[in-house]
N, C-alpha and C positions, 0 to 999 in steps of 0.2 A: 508372786512379781506384781501381780494388778493394784495390792494397796500401795506400788511406791515404795517398797523394799528398796534399801540397796544393798543391805550385807544378811550376810546368813551363816550364822557361826553354831556348829556341834560342838561338845566334846565326846571322844570315844575310843574303845579300845578294838572295837570291831572294825575290821577295812572293809564288809559288807554295806556298814553304813556311809563309808566313803564313797564306794563305788553308788549308792544310791543315789546320792549328791549329786555326783556327776554327771549319770544316768538321768539326772531330774532335768538338771541345768542344761543336758545337751537334750535335750526333748526340747526344751522354751527355747532354748536356742532356734533351733529345727524350725518351731512354728511360728518363729517372730517372734516372741513374747518378749525376749530379753536379744540385743544384740549382743552380747559377748560376756564374759566372767573371767576373773582369773582367782586362783585360791591360793590360802595360806597353810599351811600345816607348820606346827608348832608342840614340841614335846613338850606336856606339863608333867614332872614329879609328882605321882602319889598322891593324885586327884582323889583318886576311887579308897583308897586303902587297903584296896585287894583286887586281883582279878574279879571280874564279875560272870562270867562264865566258867563254867566247869571243866571245860577243853578251851585250846586257842581257836579263835573264831578264823576264819579264811572265806576269802570269796572267789568267786571266779577265775581273777585277775592276779595271777602271781606274782608280781612287781611289786605289787600293793602289799600283797602277803609278807614278802621277802622285806618290806621296809618297815611294815610293824613287826616284824620278828626281831628286825638288829635294831630297832629304836627303843621300844618300848618293855622295860618291865613289868610282867604283866603281876605278877604274884604280890608286889608293890604299889598298885594300883595306876600305874602312870597310862596317860590317854594321849591321844592329840587331841588339840584344839585345831580345827580345821575354821577359816575365815573363808567365805567366797564372797566378792566383792561382784557386782553384778549390773552392767548398765539396760538401759532399758531404752526402748525407739527415744521414751518422751524424754529421757533425758538427751538423748542424739539431738532430739530436734532445736531443745531447750538451745542446747551449747551451738548450735546451727544459727538459729534467731539471733544470739547474743553476736556471735563472730559476725555476722553479716550487716548486723549496726556496727560495732566497731569499724569493718571495711566503712561503710559508708561515711562513719563519720572521721574517718583519719585523713580522707582528701579531699577536704569541702575549702570551699574557694570563700573571699570575701565577702557574698553576698548569701553563704548559707551557713546554718546554724543548726545545730544537734543539741538534743537535749538528754 
């Protein structure tokens, strides 16, 4: 996230990959390196053309495992495309400055001008 990345995307059949991403983002949020994130998950049919592992992978998070098993046809190569939209402190600061400038300029009188 140090390089200003706002979007992280991954395609996977493995719930461990998703849980690893969530854990990493939670750690970054806890450290204050990001302020928030939103994840979106979409099924992509047949992307890999086959199951990538010998057995259906599982994570330690049972709800995620159930979701993967219920929505993916592993043998057909289905996967999830996971997008994580990330907010950084720099983004929050930039928006705050823009909002402050708008607020400062919205109530000007005849003698003041904002550019």
